N, C-alpha and C positions, 0 to 999 in steps of 0.2 A: 227454248232453243230447239232447232229442228234436227232431224235425223236423215241419213241417206240409207234407203233400203236398196240393197244391191242384189239383183237377180243373177244367179249363176247356175250353170248346168252344162251338160254336154251338148254338142251341136244337134240340132233337130229335135230337141226335147220339148219344144214349145215355148221357149223363153220369149220370143218376139211377140207371139200371139197374146200371151198372158200379160206381158208388159203393156201392150196397147189397151187391153181390157181394164187393167188397173188404173191407167191414166184417165180413162173415160169415166171412171167412177168418181164423181165429184165429191162424194161424202168422204173420200180419203184425203182430199186436198193435197195431192202430190204434184210436184213439178218435175219436169224432166231435165236431165243434164245431157246435152247432145255431145257424144264423144267425137274424136277425130280419127281418121284413118288415111293412109296413103294408098290403099288398094283401090282398084278401079270400081266405079259405081256399077251395081248390078241392075238387071232389068227389074223395073217396079220400084226402085229406090229413088228418093229425092234428096237433094242437097239440103242439109239442115234438119232433116227429119230423122232418118236412121243414124246418119253420121254427118260430120263436116268432112267432105272429101278434099284433102289438101295435099301438099307436096312435102318432100323431105326437107327442102329449104325452109319452108314455113315452120316445120317441126323443130328444126335446129335453132331457129330464131327464138321460139318460145322457150326452148331449153336454156338458151343464153340469158333469158330474162327470169329464170327460175319459176316458170308458170306451169310446168308439167307436173301433175300429181302422180300419175303412174303411166308407164309406157311398156308395151309388149311388142316383140317382133317375131315374125314367123317366116321361115325360109320355105317358100312354096315353089312349085314347079314353074311359077311365073315370075320368080324373083322374091326379094324380101319385102314383106308388107308390115307396116307399123300401125298399131292401134294405141291411142292414148287419150287421157283426160286432162284438160287444161283448167287451171284456176283462173277463170275469166269472170265476166260480169254476170254469168248465169247463176253463180252460187252465192246465196245469202242464207247461211245456216241459222243466223240469228232470227230469221223470219219464217222460213219455210221448211217443209219436209220434201225430200226428193226421191225419185225412183230412177235407177240406172241398171243397165245390163252389162255384165262383165265376165271375166274369167276368174278362176280361183286366185291367180296371181294379182289381178287388178283389184279384187276385193281386199286382199291382204295389204296391198300398198295404200289403197284408199283409207282403210281402217287405221293403218299406222300413221298416215298423214293427219287425219282429223281426230283420231282417238277412238278407242273401242266402244265408248258409250254413244258415239255419233253415227256409227256405221253398222247396219243390221243385215246379215246375210239371209237370202231367201233362195235355198237350193232346190231346184226343180229336177226331178228324176224321171226316167222313162226306160222301159225295157229295151235292151239293145236292138232286138230284131225289129221292133216297131220304129225305133229311131232311124235305122238304116233304110227302112221302107219309105219313111217320110222324106229323108234326105234325097233319095233317088228320085222320088216324085217331084220334089222342088227343083232339082238340078235339070231335069228334063225340060222344064219350062223356060230355062235360060236360052237366049239366042245362040250362045256358044257354051254348051255344057262343059264343065270342068270336072270330069269324073275322077281324074287322078287326085285333084285337090280334095274332093269330097272324101275319098278313101283315106287320104293322109290325115285329115282332120278326125275321121272316125277312129282310126288307130291311135292317134295322139291322145284322144279323150280318155281312153282306158288308163293311160299313165297319169295324165294331168289330174283326173278325178278319182284316183285310187283311194282306198279306205285310209291309207296312211296319210296321204296329203290332205284329205278332208279333216282328219283328226288333228293334224298339225295346225290347220287353219282355225280350229276350234268350232267346226261346223258339225253338229250332231243331229240337227233337225232337217228333215227333207220333206218335200211335197211331191207326191206321186201324181204324174200327169196322165194316167191311163184314162181318166175322164176329165175333159177340159173344164166343164162347168163346176164340178165338185172341187177340183184343184184350185181354180180361181177363187171360189168362195172361201176355201180354207185359208188361202193367203190373205184375202181381204180381212178376215177376222183376226188373223195374226198381226197384220199391220195396225188395225184399229186398237188391238190390245196394247201394242207397243206405244202408240200415240197417247192412249189414256194413261199409261204408266208414266210417260214423260210429263204429262200435264200435272199429275199428282206430285211428281218430283219437283216441278217448278213451284207449286204451291208451298211445298215444304221449305224449299230454298228461300222463298220470299218471306 
């Protein structure tokens, strides 16, 4: 049986970069689950790569079919944006391991949906000053920078990823991304260790 490794962390902590590096590591044999969002596509993003960019109408249709695993909404200065994961043909846990990026809330809902033994959190941490510097640099590259939204997300992260919330989610291990190469290697070893443990469990069960 496969597992879903869920990368979580504050904005601009390096989640996207590490996510892409892990997927490229063929030895990990990880497949991606592309989430959905109703927010506008950003410069440099592609449909079906970072997200499936969809509409509220499509989201409501999936809800009516009980195909949404988890869904989060954010009231931004540009309106309400939804992010969600759908139980579609992408997911075959009986065959594969998966890698996803999410929030603390989406991790909890995915864990509750599939079971604690099937969903593994990978919490990436980074010093706040460095995060803010990276966020500003990234936003400047956008054709229409949204600095208000960047600040809103930065402030919201402090509450969303508080020590209390992390403890409630059962997350005690973190990976410090002050050095990208070292952090990625540590996560790779962690994933391999989990995969080896699952293989041992399969042997015992058989």
